[in-house]
C-alpha positions as CSV (number, residue, x, y, z in Angstrom):
1,X,-138.5,112.5,54.6
2,X,-137.0,113.4,58.0
3,X,-137.6,116.7,59.6
4,X,-135.0,117.9,62.1
5,X,-136.3,120.3,64.6
6,X,-133.6,122.9,65.5
7,X,-133.2,123.4,69.2
8,X,-132.9,127.2,68.8
9,X,-136.5,127.4,67.6
10,X,-138.1,125.2,70.3
11,X,-138.4,126.4,73.8
12,X,-138.8,122.9,75.1
13,X,-135.2,122.1,74.5
14,X,-132.1,123.6,76.0
15,X,-129.3,125.3,74.1
16,X,-127.1,122.3,75.1
17,X,-129.4,119.9,73.3
18,X,-127.5,117.0,71.7
19,X,-129.2,117.8,68.4
20,X,-126.8,120.5,67.1
21,X,-127.5,121.3,63.5
22,X,-125.4,123.1,60.9
23,X,-128.3,125.3,59.8
24,X,-127.9,127.2,56.6
25,X,-130.7,129.7,55.6
26,X,-130.3,128.9,51.9
27,X,-131.3,125.3,52.4
28,X,-134.8,124.0,51.7
29,X,-136.9,124.7,54.7
30,X,-140.4,123.9,55.9
31,X,-142.4,126.1,58.2
32,X,-144.0,123.8,60.7
33,X,-146.8,124.6,63.1
34,X,-147.6,121.7,65.4
35,X,-149.0,120.7,68.8
36,X,-146.8,118.3,70.8
37,X,-148.9,116.0,73.0
38,X,-146.2,113.5,74.1
39,X,-142.5,114.0,74.5
40,X,-140.4,110.8,75.2
41,X,-136.9,111.5,76.5
42,X,-134.3,110.5,79.1
43,X,-132.9,114.0,79.7
44,X,-132.6,115.6,83.2
45,X,-132.8,119.2,82.0
46,X,-136.3,119.2,80.6
47,X,-138.8,120.3,83.3
48,X,-140.7,117.4,84.7
49,X,-143.8,119.5,85.2
50,X,-144.0,120.5,81.5
51,X,-147.7,120.8,80.6
52,X,-149.0,119.3,77.4
53,X,-150.0,120.0,74.7
54,X,-147.3,122.4,73.8
55,X,-147.5,124.7,70.7
56,X,-144.5,124.5,68.4
57,X,-143.6,126.9,65.6
58,X,-140.3,126.2,63.7
59,X,-138.5,126.4,60.5
60,X,-136.9,123.0,59.8
61,X,-134.6,121.8,57.0
62,X,-135.8,118.9,54.9
63,X,-133.8,115.6,54.8
64,X,-134.7,113.1,52.2
65,X,-132.3,110.4,53.3
66,X,-130.9,109.4,56.8
67,X,-127.4,110.3,55.6
68,X,-128.5,113.8,54.8
69,X,-129.9,114.2,58.4
70,X,-126.6,113.0,59.9
71,X,-124.5,115.3,57.7
72,X,-126.5,118.3,59.1
73,X,-125.3,117.6,62.6
74,X,-122.3,119.4,64.0
75,X,-119.9,116.8,65.7
76,X,-117.8,119.5,67.3
77,X,-120.8,121.1,68.9
78,X,-122.0,117.7,70.1
79,X,-118.6,116.9,71.6
80,X,-118.3,120.3,73.3
81,X,-121.7,119.9,75.0
82,X,-121.4,116.1,75.6
83,X,-122.8,115.2,79.0
84,X,-121.4,111.7,79.0
85,X,-119.1,109.2,77.2
86,X,-121.9,107.9,74.9
87,X,-122.5,111.4,73.5
88,X,-118.7,111.9,73.0
89,X,-118.3,108.6,71.2
90,X,-121.3,109.5,69.0
91,X,-119.7,112.8,68.2
92,X,-116.5,111.1,66.9
93,X,-118.4,108.4,65.1
94,X,-120.4,111.1,63.4
95,X,-117.3,113.1,62.5
96,X,-115.6,110.1,60.9
97,X,-118.8,109.1,59.0
98,X,-119.2,112.7,57.7
99,X,-115.5,112.8,56.7
100,X,-115.8,109.6,54.7
101,X,-119.0,110.7,53.1
102,X,-117.5,114.0,52.0
103,X,-114.5,112.2,50.6
104,X,-116.8,109.6,48.9
105,X,-114.9,106.9,50.7
106,X,-116.7,103.6,51.3
107,X,-118.6,103.9,54.6
108,X,-121.8,103.0,56.4
109,X,-123.3,104.4,59.5
110,X,-123.5,100.9,61.0
111,X,-119.7,100.4,60.6
112,X,-117.8,100.7,63.9
113,X,-114.7,102.9,63.9
114,X,-111.5,100.8,64.0
115,X,-110.6,101.9,67.5
116,X,-111.2,101.4,71.2
117,X,-111.0,103.9,74.1
118,X,-109.1,103.6,77.3
119,X,-111.4,104.4,80.3
120,X,-109.4,107.5,80.9
121,X,-109.6,108.9,77.4
122,X,-112.9,110.7,77.3
123,X,-112.4,112.1,80.8
124,X,-109.1,113.5,79.8
125,X,-110.8,115.2,76.8
126,X,-113.6,116.6,78.9
127,X,-111.3,118.2,81.4
128,X,-109.6,120.2,78.6
129,X,-112.6,121.2,76.4
130,X,-114.2,123.6,78.9
131,X,-114.5,127.0,77.4
132,X,-112.7,126.1,74.1
133,X,-114.4,126.7,70.8
134,X,-111.7,125.4,68.5
135,X,-110.3,122.4,70.4
136,X,-113.3,120.1,69.9
137,X,-113.1,120.5,66.1
138,X,-109.4,120.1,65.8
139,X,-109.4,117.1,68.2
140,X,-112.0,115.3,66.1
141,X,-110.0,116.1,62.9
142,X,-106.9,114.7,64.6
143,X,-108.6,111.5,65.7
144,X,-109.8,111.0,62.1
145,X,-106.2,111.5,60.9
146,X,-105.0,108.8,63.2
147,X,-107.7,106.4,62.1
148,X,-107.2,107.1,58.4
149,X,-103.4,107.2,58.7
150,X,-103.3,110.7,57.1
151,X,-101.2,113.8,57.9
152,X,-98.4,111.5,59.1
153,X,-96.0,114.4,59.7
154,X,-98.0,115.1,62.9
155,X,-97.5,111.6,64.2
156,X,-94.5,110.4,66.2
157,X,-93.5,107.5,68.3
158,X,-94.2,108.3,72.0
159,X,-90.9,108.3,73.8
160,X,-90.1,108.2,77.5
161,X,-88.9,111.8,77.4
162,X,-88.2,114.7,75.1
163,X,-84.6,113.5,74.5
164,X,-84.1,112.4,70.8
165,X,-82.4,109.2,71.9
166,X,-85.1,108.3,74.5
167,X,-86.5,104.8,73.9
168,X,-90.0,104.5,72.3
169,X,-92.7,103.1,74.6
170,X,-94.0,99.7,74.0
171,X,-96.4,97.3,75.8
172,X,-97.6,93.8,74.9
173,X,-96.1,94.3,71.5
174,X,-98.1,97.5,70.9
175,X,-96.3,100.8,70.0
176,X,-97.2,104.0,71.8
177,X,-97.8,106.9,69.5
178,X,-98.3,110.7,69.8
179,X,-100.2,112.8,67.3
180,X,-100.2,116.6,67.3
181,X,-103.6,118.3,67.9
182,X,-102.3,121.8,68.7
183,X,-98.9,123.0,69.8
184,X,-99.8,122.1,73.4
185,X,-102.3,119.3,73.0
186,X,-101.4,115.8,71.8
187,X,-103.3,112.5,71.2
188,X,-101.5,109.6,72.9
189,X,-102.6,106.2,71.6
190,X,-101.5,102.6,71.1
191,X,-101.2,101.0,67.6
192,X,-103.0,97.7,68.0
193,X,-103.1,96.4,64.4
194,X,-106.6,95.1,64.9
195,X,-109.0,96.8,65.7
196,X,-106.7,99.7,64.9
197,X,-105.8,101.9,67.7
198,X,-106.6,102.5,71.4
199,X,-107.0,106.1,72.2
200,X,-105.4,106.6,75.6
201,X,-105.6,110.3,76.5
202,X,-105.5,113.8,75.4
203,X,-102.2,115.1,76.8
204,X,-101.5,118.6,77.9
205,X,-99.2,120.5,78.2
206,X,-96.6,119.8,75.5
207,X,-94.1,118.2,77.7
208,X,-96.6,115.6,79.0
209,X,-95.4,112.2,77.7
210,X,-97.4,110.0,79.9
211,X,-99.6,107.2,78.7
212,X,-101.6,104.5,80.5
213,X,-101.0,100.8,79.9
214,X,-103.3,99.6,77.1
215,X,-106.5,97.8,78.0
216,X,-106.4,95.8,74.8
217,X,-104.3,92.7,74.7
218,X,-102.9,90.7,71.8
219,X,-105.1,87.9,70.6
220,X,-104.6,84.8,72.7
221,X,-103.1,86.8,75.5
222,X,-104.8,88.0,78.7
């Protein structure tokens, strides 16, 4: 059994803790009273002079399998509060895993998503998420749609301009694509074949058609 301590009940952790749980009062809960003697972490926002032992009282949901624990986490909240690229990548990996579990599609937490990220991708996301409650969720949903090749009406070839006869962008045999996130935000990415796609940037506003050259290269070519 895994007990997930909710950050809202524990004064040790900040509200921006990476552990963001989708807590529902109707779920099976345990009332926990404990004394914490040691806290191992690599966070910078937990006071260095914290004095142990620390008393802890919390209501925690019960998870009987690791998958249940993962499905209680909120990927959008994790992405919104991500302090670095690793946390943002974790948020997407979690969102994709939860989506596949919900749809009963074959999946394993150890499976890597069929995508790579341009070095500018997550910085472009971070610069646009500030203060937005909805964008993190719809962005993750859109990234899943790209990976799963679903909702294709939102996907278009990325052209050099808004003109209908403008040429589609290509590089190294890869096709540049554009997927609608909102009316003003669009995912720009490269179709690679294998490992799938390279997410290039979150473009804003609507008339931004730029995309960086792909970092990936066809097999056998450097």
